[in-house]
N, CA and C atoms as an extended XYZ file, in Angstrom:
384
Properties=species:S:1:pos:R:3:atomname:S:1:resname:S:1:resid:I:1 pbc="F F F"
N         4.260       -6.698      -20.861 N   MET     1
C         5.430       -5.960      -21.248 CA  MET     1
C         5.838       -6.301      -22.661 C   MET     1
N         5.098       -7.218      -23.262 N   GLY     2
C         5.431       -7.616      -24.613 CA  GLY     2
C         4.915       -6.642      -25.632 C   GLY     2
N         4.053       -5.691      -25.203 N   GLY     3
C         3.483       -4.725      -26.141 CA  GLY     3
C         4.484       -3.669      -26.526 C   GLY     3
N         4.192       -2.989      -27.606 N   GLN     4
C         5.078       -1.929      -28.062 CA  GLN     4
C         4.666       -0.620      -27.410 C   GLN     4
N         5.637        0.236      -27.209 N   THR     5
C         5.359        1.551      -26.656 CA  THR     5
C         5.363        2.559      -27.777 C   THR     5
N         4.721        3.675      -27.517 N   ALA     6
C         4.698        4.732      -28.537 CA  ALA     6
C         6.083        5.359      -28.603 C   ALA     6
N         6.688        5.289      -29.737 N   GLU     7
C         8.022        5.855      -29.926 CA  GLU     7
C         7.992        6.783      -31.123 C   GLU     7
N         9.026        7.593      -31.203 N   THR     8
C         9.147        8.432      -32.391 CA  THR     8
C         9.546        7.528      -33.542 C   THR     8
N         8.945        7.700      -34.695 N   PRO     9
C         9.265        6.811      -35.824 CA  PRO     9
C        10.728        6.956      -36.226 C   PRO     9
N        11.325        5.822      -36.492 N   GLN    10
C        12.723        5.796      -36.902 CA  GLN    10
C        12.786        5.912      -38.430 C   GLN    10
N        13.759        6.651      -38.947 N   PRO    11
C        13.890        6.719      -40.406 CA  PRO    11
C        14.304        5.354      -40.942 C   PRO    11
N        13.863        5.063      -42.116 N   SER    12
C        14.211        3.772      -42.704 CA  SER    12
C        15.689        3.784      -43.088 C   SER    12
N        16.305        2.607      -43.059 N   PRO    13
C        17.740        2.562      -43.368 CA  PRO    13
C        17.989        2.949      -44.824 C   PRO    13
N        19.148        3.521      -45.071 N   PRO    14
C        19.458        3.889      -46.444 CA  PRO    14
C        19.513        2.655      -47.343 C   PRO    14
N        19.135        2.830      -48.583 N   ALA    15
C        19.120        1.716      -49.543 CA  ALA    15
C        20.535        1.235      -49.797 C   ALA    15
N        20.659       -0.046      -50.005 N   SER    16
C        21.967       -0.646      -50.238 CA  SER    16
C        22.440       -0.343      -51.659 C   SER    16
N        23.673        0.075      -51.742 N   ALA    17
C        24.225        0.379      -53.063 CA  ALA    17
C        24.673       -0.901      -53.746 C   ALA    17
N        25.034       -1.891      -52.926 N   GLY    18
C        25.511       -3.144      -53.501 CA  GLY    18
C        24.387       -4.159      -53.567 C   GLY    18
N        24.721       -5.444      -53.296 N   GLY    19
C        23.729       -6.506      -53.307 CA  GLY    19
C        22.733       -6.361      -52.168 C   GLY    19
N        21.585       -7.033      -52.267 N   GLU    20
C        20.530       -6.886      -51.270 CA  GLU    20
C        20.896       -7.531      -49.945 C   GLU    20
N        21.703       -8.566      -49.885 N   GLY    21
C        22.040       -9.259      -48.649 CA  GLY    21
C        23.204       -8.629      -47.908 C   GLY    21
N        23.857       -7.669      -48.463 N   VAL    22
C        25.040       -7.079      -47.841 CA  VAL    22
C        24.688       -5.691      -47.321 C   VAL    22
N        25.047       -5.421      -46.060 N   PHE    23
C        24.794       -4.097      -45.477 CA  PHE    23
C        26.080       -3.293      -45.509 C   PHE    23
N        25.958       -2.053      -45.845 N   SER    24
C        27.132       -1.175      -45.839 CA  SER    24
C        27.451       -0.785      -44.400 C   SER    24
N        28.616       -0.236      -44.194 N   ALA    25
C        29.029        0.209      -42.864 CA  ALA    25
C        28.056        1.259      -42.345 C   ALA    25
N        27.577        2.127      -43.245 N   HIS    26
C        26.625        3.157      -42.851 CA  HIS    26
C        25.313        2.527      -42.364 C   HIS    26
N        24.831        1.516      -43.072 N   GLN    27
C        23.586        0.848      -42.681 CA  GLN    27
C        23.754        0.107      -41.351 C   GLN    27
N        24.913       -0.489      -41.150 N   GLN    28
C        25.169       -1.203      -39.893 CA  GLN    28
C        25.199       -0.227      -38.716 C   GLN    28
N        25.836        0.936      -38.932 N   ARG    29
C        25.862        1.958      -37.870 CA  ARG    29
C        24.445        2.444      -37.561 C   ARG    29
N        23.669        2.663      -38.620 N   TRP    30
C        22.289        3.129      -38.422 CA  TRP    30
C        21.491        2.086      -37.630 C   TRP    30
N        21.645        0.812      -38.006 N   ARG    31
C        20.931       -0.270      -37.318 CA  ARG    31
C        21.367       -0.366      -35.864 C   ARG    31
N        22.644       -0.238      -35.593 N   GLN    32
C        23.150       -0.305      -34.222 CA  GLN    32
C        22.607        0.858      -33.401 C   GLN    32
N        22.612        2.080      -33.975 N   GLN    33
C        22.072        3.241      -33.263 CA  GLN    33
C        20.587        3.054      -32.964 C   GLN    33
N        19.862        2.525      -33.913 N   SER    34
C        18.437        2.276      -33.737 CA  SER    34
C        18.196        1.282      -32.598 C   SER    34
N        18.966        0.211      -32.574 N   LEU    35
C        18.833       -0.791      -31.512 CA  LEU    35
C        19.234       -0.218      -30.156 C   LEU    35
N        20.267        0.608      -30.123 N   GLU    36
C        20.690        1.230      -28.856 CA  GLU    36
C        19.614        2.178      -28.324 C   GLU    36
N        18.947        2.913      -29.232 N   GLN    37
C        17.861        3.796      -28.810 CA  GLN    37
C        16.694        2.981      -28.255 C   GLN    37
N        16.354        1.889      -28.912 N   GLN    38
C        15.278        1.029      -28.418 CA  GLN    38
C        15.638        0.438      -27.057 C   GLN    38
N        16.891        0.028      -26.906 N   LEU    39
C        17.359       -0.527      -25.637 CA  LEU    39
C        17.283        0.523      -24.528 C   LEU    39
N        17.712        1.737      -24.815 N   ALA    40
C        17.650        2.811      -23.814 CA  ALA    40
C        16.204        3.098      -23.410 C   ALA    40
N        15.297        3.136      -24.386 N   ALA    41
C        13.883        3.379      -24.092 CA  ALA    41
C        13.301        2.248      -23.250 C   ALA    41
N        13.686        1.017      -23.552 N   THR    42
C        13.202       -0.132      -22.791 CA  THR    42
C        13.742       -0.099      -21.365 C   THR    42
N        14.995        0.280      -21.204 N   ARG    43
C        15.577        0.384      -19.858 CA  ARG    43
C        14.893        1.473      -19.039 C   ARG    43
N        14.557        2.596      -19.670 N   GLU    44
C        13.834        3.662      -18.965 CA  GLU    44
C        12.461        3.174      -18.522 C   GLU    44
N        11.777        2.469      -19.426 N   GLU    45
C        10.453        1.927      -19.097 CA  GLU    45
C        10.554        0.926      -17.948 C   GLU    45
N        11.562        0.073      -17.971 N   LEU    46
C        11.772       -0.903      -16.914 CA  LEU    46
C        12.051       -0.212      -15.583 C   LEU    46
N        12.865        0.827      -15.599 N   ALA    47
C        13.162        1.563      -14.366 CA  ALA    47
C        11.899        2.212      -13.801 C   ALA    47
N        11.070        2.763      -14.663 N   ALA    48
C         9.816        3.376      -14.211 CA  ALA    48
C         8.891        2.322      -13.601 C   ALA    48
N         8.828        1.159      -14.201 N   MET    49
C         7.974        0.095      -13.671 CA  MET    49
C         8.504       -0.427      -12.342 C   MET    49
N         9.829       -0.538      -12.211 N   LYS    50
C        10.423       -0.964      -10.936 CA  LYS    50
C        10.097        0.045       -9.840 C   LYS    50
N        10.157        1.323      -10.181 N   GLN    51
C         9.845        2.360       -9.206 CA  GLN    51
C         8.389        2.241       -8.749 C   GLN    51
N         7.479        2.008       -9.683 N   LEU    52
C         6.067        1.817       -9.330 CA  LEU    52
C         5.885        0.591       -8.439 C   LEU    52
N         6.577       -0.473       -8.753 N   MET    53
C         6.482       -1.686       -7.935 CA  MET    53
C         6.995       -1.424       -6.521 C   MET    53
N         8.048       -0.614       -6.389 N   ASP    54
C         8.575       -0.293       -5.071 CA  ASP    54
C         7.607        0.569       -4.270 C   ASP    54
N         6.802        1.376       -4.948 N   GLU    55
C         5.860        2.265       -4.273 CA  GLU    55
C         4.558        1.567       -3.884 C   GLU    55
N         4.233        0.455       -4.511 N   LEU    56
C         2.956       -0.216       -4.265 CA  LEU    56
C         2.710       -0.590       -2.803 C   LEU    56
N         3.657       -1.202       -2.090 N   PRO    57
C         3.366       -1.546       -0.696 CA  PRO    57
C         2.985       -0.323        0.146 C   PRO    57
N         3.684        0.774       -0.041 N   GLY    58
C         3.359        1.993        0.711 CA  GLY    58
C         1.975        2.513        0.377 C   GLY    58
N         1.608        2.426       -0.891 N   ILE    59
C         0.279        2.886       -1.309 CA  ILE    59
C        -0.800        2.040       -0.633 C   ILE    59
N        -0.614        0.724       -0.665 N   PHE    60
C        -1.610       -0.156       -0.051 CA  PHE    60
C        -1.655        0.014        1.460 C   PHE    60
N        -0.509        0.226        2.101 N   GLU    61
C        -0.498        0.451        3.549 CA  GLU    61
C        -1.256        1.723        3.908 C   GLU    61
N        -1.043        2.795        3.140 N   ARG    62
C        -1.752        4.052        3.419 CA  ARG    62
C        -3.251        3.881        3.221 C   ARG    62
N        -3.647        3.206        2.156 N   ARG    63
C        -5.080        2.988        1.915 CA  ARG    63
C        -5.692        2.134        3.019 C   ARG    63
N        -4.971        1.107        3.462 N   PHE    64
C        -5.470        0.251        4.541 CA  PHE    64
C        -5.609        1.053        5.835 C   PHE    64
N        -4.607        1.861        6.134 N   ALA    65
C        -4.655        2.666        7.361 CA  ALA    65
C        -5.827        3.643        7.314 C   ALA    65
N        -6.063        4.249        6.165 N   LEU    66
C        -7.187        5.179        6.040 CA  LEU    66
C        -8.517        4.467        6.251 C   LEU    66
N        -8.617        3.253        5.767 N   ARG    67
C        -9.861        2.499        5.950 CA  ARG    67
C       -10.005        1.986        7.377 C   ARG    67
N        -8.894        1.678        8.027 N   MET    68
C        -8.939        1.145        9.385 CA  MET    68
C        -9.187        2.233       10.432 C   MET    68
N        -8.764        3.441       10.146 N   GLU    69
C        -8.852        4.521       11.137 CA  GLU    69
C       -10.267        4.702       11.700 C   GLU    69
N       -11.316        4.825       10.860 N   PRO    70
C       -12.653        4.981       11.436 CA  PRO    70
C       -13.115        3.738       12.205 C   PRO    70
N       -12.707        2.556       11.746 N   LEU    71
C       -13.096        1.332       12.458 CA  LEU    71
C       -12.439        1.268       13.830 C   LEU    71
N       -11.173        1.636       13.898 N   LEU    72
C       -10.477        1.629       15.183 CA  LEU    72
C       -11.057        2.678       16.131 C   LEU    72
N       -11.409        3.841       15.593 N   ALA    73
C       -12.008        4.882       16.423 CA  ALA    73
C       -13.370        4.413       16.955 C   ALA    73
N       -14.156        3.758       16.098 N   HIS    74
C       -15.460        3.246       16.526 CA  HIS    74
C       -15.282        2.177       17.602 C   HIS    74
N       -14.305        1.310       17.417 N   ARG    75
C       -14.019        0.270       18.418 CA  ARG    75
C       -13.653        0.902       19.750 C   ARG    75
N       -12.814        1.922       19.716 N   GLU    76
C       -12.420        2.597       20.959 CA  GLU    76
C       -13.629        3.216       21.652 C   GLU    76
N       -14.533        3.834       20.862 N   ARG    77
C       -15.746        4.411       21.458 CA  ARG    77
C       -16.594        3.325       22.110 C   ARG    77
N       -16.741        2.190       21.435 N   LEU    78
C       -17.522        1.096       21.999 CA  LEU    78
C       -16.894        0.557       23.273 C   LEU    78
N       -15.565        0.419       23.280 N   LEU    79
C       -14.884       -0.049       24.484 CA  LEU    79
C       -15.060        0.943       25.631 C   LEU    79
N       -14.978        2.217       25.322 N   SER    80
C       -15.169        3.243       26.347 CA  SER    80
C       -16.595        3.188       26.903 C   SER    80
N       -17.563        3.060       26.025 N   GLU    81
C       -18.954        2.958       26.474 CA  GLU    81
C       -19.157        1.705       27.322 C   GLU    81
N       -18.530        0.602       26.912 N   THR    82
C       -18.650       -0.642       27.678 CA  THR    82
C       -18.067       -0.469       29.072 C   THR    82
N       -16.896        0.178       29.164 N   ARG    83
C       -16.293        0.417       30.481 CA  ARG    83
C       -17.207        1.278       31.349 C   ARG    83
N       -17.785        2.308       30.736 N   GLN    84
C       -18.674        3.192       31.494 CA  GLN    84
C       -19.923        2.440       31.948 C   GLN    84
N       -20.504        1.644       31.068 N   LEU    85
C       -21.687        0.862       31.444 CA  LEU    85
C       -21.376       -0.154       32.541 C   LEU    85
N       -20.219       -0.786       32.461 N   ARG    86
C       -19.811       -1.727       33.513 CA  ARG    86
C       -19.639       -0.994       34.842 C   ARG    86
N       -19.025        0.172       34.776 N   HIS    87
C       -18.839        0.975       35.992 CA  HIS    87
C       -20.198        1.341       36.592 C   HIS    87
N       -21.104        1.799       35.741 N   ASP    88
C       -22.446        2.164       36.213 CA  ASP    88
C       -23.155        0.956       36.813 C   ASP    88
N       -23.003       -0.218       36.174 N   LEU    89
C       -23.652       -1.419       36.673 CA  LEU    89
C       -23.096       -1.812       38.037 C   LEU    89
N       -21.774       -1.716       38.198 N   VAL    90
C       -21.169       -2.033       39.490 CA  VAL    90
C       -21.700       -1.075       40.550 C   VAL    90
N       -21.840        0.197       40.215 N   GLN    91
C       -22.379        1.175       41.167 CA  GLN    91
C       -23.803        0.792       41.564 C   GLN    91
N       -24.604        0.421       40.564 N   LEU    92
C       -25.984        0.025       40.858 CA  LEU    92
C       -26.041       -1.262       41.673 C   LEU    92
N       -25.148       -2.198       41.367 N   GLN    93
C       -25.128       -3.441       42.128 CA  GLN    93
C       -24.731       -3.184       43.575 C   GLN    93
N       -23.867       -2.202       43.785 N   GLY    94
C       -23.468       -1.845       45.148 CA  GLY    94
C       -24.653       -1.358       45.960 C   GLY    94
N       -25.582       -0.684       45.344 N   GLN    95
C       -26.774       -0.204       46.034 CA  GLN    95
C       -27.693       -1.369       46.410 C   GLN    95
N       -27.633       -2.447       45.629 N   TRP    96
C       -28.513       -3.580       45.860 CA  TRP    96
C       -27.790       -4.732       46.565 C   TRP    96
N       -26.598       -4.494       47.077 N   ALA    97
C       -25.820       -5.541       47.741 CA  ALA    97
C       -26.583       -6.200       48.892 C   ALA    97
N       -27.386       -5.491       49.679 N   PRO    98
C       -28.110       -6.164       50.776 CA  PRO    98
C       -29.056       -7.253       50.284 C   PRO    98
N       -29.437       -7.216       48.997 N   LEU    99
C       -30.355       -8.220       48.467 CA  LEU    99
C       -29.628       -9.482       47.996 C   LEU    99
N       -28.304       -9.512       48.127 N   ASN   100
C       -27.470      -10.657       47.718 CA  ASN   100
C       -27.633      -11.001       46.232 C   ASN   100
N       -27.642       -9.991       45.358 N   LEU   101
C       -27.668      -10.219       43.921 CA  LEU   101
C       -26.268      -10.585       43.448 C   LEU   101
N       -26.150      -11.416       42.393 N   PRO   102
C       -24.802      -11.771       41.905 CA  PRO   102
C       -24.085      -10.523       41.378 C   PRO   102
N       -22.827      -10.399       41.739 N   MET   103
C       -22.025       -9.252       41.320 CA  MET   103
C       -21.425       -9.520       39.939 C   MET   103
N       -21.233       -8.466       39.203 N   LEU   104
C       -20.595       -8.544       37.890 CA  LEU   104
C       -19.109       -8.811       38.089 C   LEU   104
N       -18.539       -9.729       37.334 N   PRO   105
C       -17.095       -9.981       37.495 CA  PRO   105
C       -16.306       -8.709       37.154 C   PRO   105
N       -15.114       -8.565       37.732 N   PRO   106
C       -14.326       -7.360       37.468 CA  PRO   106
C       -13.924       -7.269       35.989 C   PRO   106
N       -13.780       -6.054       35.537 N   VAL   107
C       -13.379       -5.805       34.158 CA  VAL   107
C       -11.889       -6.088       34.037 C   VAL   107
N       -11.505       -6.954       33.103 N   PRO   108
C       -10.064       -7.215       32.939 CA  PRO   108
C        -9.355       -5.965       32.425 C   PRO   108
N        -8.119       -5.813       32.860 N   GLN   109
C        -7.326       -4.674       32.399 CA  GLN   109
C        -7.013       -4.855       30.925 C   GLN   109
N        -7.095       -3.748       30.192 N   ARG   110
C        -6.792       -3.792       28.756 CA  ARG   110
C        -5.312       -4.018       28.530 C   ARG   110
N        -5.051       -4.861       27.593 N   GLN   111
C        -3.672       -5.124       27.204 CA  GLN   111
C        -3.490       -4.675       25.766 C   GLN   111
N        -2.253       -4.344       25.388 N   PRO   112
C        -2.023       -3.961       23.985 CA  PRO   112
C        -2.447       -5.112       23.082 C   PRO   112
N        -3.279       -4.774       22.133 N   ARG   113
C        -3.775       -5.803       21.228 CA  ARG   113
C        -3.669       -5.329       19.795 C   ARG   113
N        -4.536       -5.870       18.984 N   LEU   114
C        -4.493       -5.609       17.553 CA  LEU   114
C        -4.598       -4.122       17.232 C   LEU   114
N        -5.502       -3.408       17.886 N   SER   115
C        -5.683       -1.992       17.550 CA  SER   115
C        -4.418       -1.189       17.821 C   SER   115
N        -3.780       -1.444       18.950 N   ARG   116
C        -2.539       -0.715       19.246 CA  ARG   116
C        -1.423       -1.123       18.293 C   ARG   116
N        -1.365       -2.398       17.994 N   ALA   117
C        -0.327       -2.870       17.065 CA  ALA   117
C        -0.526       -2.251       15.681 C   ALA   117
N        -1.790       -2.181       15.235 N   LEU   118
C        -2.063       -1.572       13.932 CA  LEU   118
C        -1.753       -0.083       13.945 C   LEU   118
N        -2.145        0.599       15.009 N   ARG   119
C        -1.836        2.030       15.097 CA  ARG   119
C        -0.330        2.259       15.039 C   ARG   119
N         0.390        1.439       15.792 N   HIS   120
C         1.844        1.585       15.802 CA  HIS   120
C         2.423        1.291       14.418 C   HIS   120
N         1.936        0.230       13.783 N   ALA   121
C         2.457       -0.162       12.472 CA  ALA   121
C         2.228        0.894       11.416 C   ALA   121
N         1.092        1.608       11.514 N   PHE   122
C         0.754        2.600       10.495 CA  PHE   122
C         0.994        4.024       10.965 C   PHE   122
N         1.591        4.178       12.146 N   GLY   123
C         1.942        5.524       12.627 CA  GLY   123
C         0.740        6.384       12.940 C   GLY   123
N        -0.359        5.772       13.370 N   LEU   124
C        -1.557        6.542       13.695 CA  LEU   124
C        -1.519        6.932       15.169 C   LEU   124
N        -2.029        8.124       15.461 N   ARG   125
C        -2.099        8.558       16.846 CA  ARG   125
C        -3.399        8.090       17.457 C   ARG   125
N        -3.369        7.887       18.752 N   ARG   126
C        -4.585        7.488       19.457 CA  ARG   126
C        -5.520        8.669       19.527 C   ARG   126
N        -6.785        8.438       19.152 N   SER   127
C        -7.767        9.524       19.196 CA  SER   127
C        -8.216        9.729       20.644 C   SER   127
N        -8.329       10.997       21.027 N   ALA   128
C        -8.696       11.300       22.408 CA  ALA   128
C       -10.171       11.552       22.521 C   ALA   128
């Protein structure tokens, strides 16, 4: 922020009619107006930067959600396939029960976890 911004060039102050170290009232007014314009421009720049800083978290959250969406959908597909495969395996094991083969342990019930928390946090809908 220490750099200069592109501004419209300011006219040079009027030459002093008296001694070189003394500024006339006109020169003082010109200098004050010049400083006030620079201050106003700096305040506008600061306000714009504050606004950008306020928007950054939302930008990063949206980008993260966009990147997470396909991963969460893929995870859901894998979980669904796993449930189906477990179901199929239990069905097959039921056919072979007379042979006393070890049974597959029951599938634990799904609990809300990271994927649901992330979906909720980013306002994503569950894909069907």
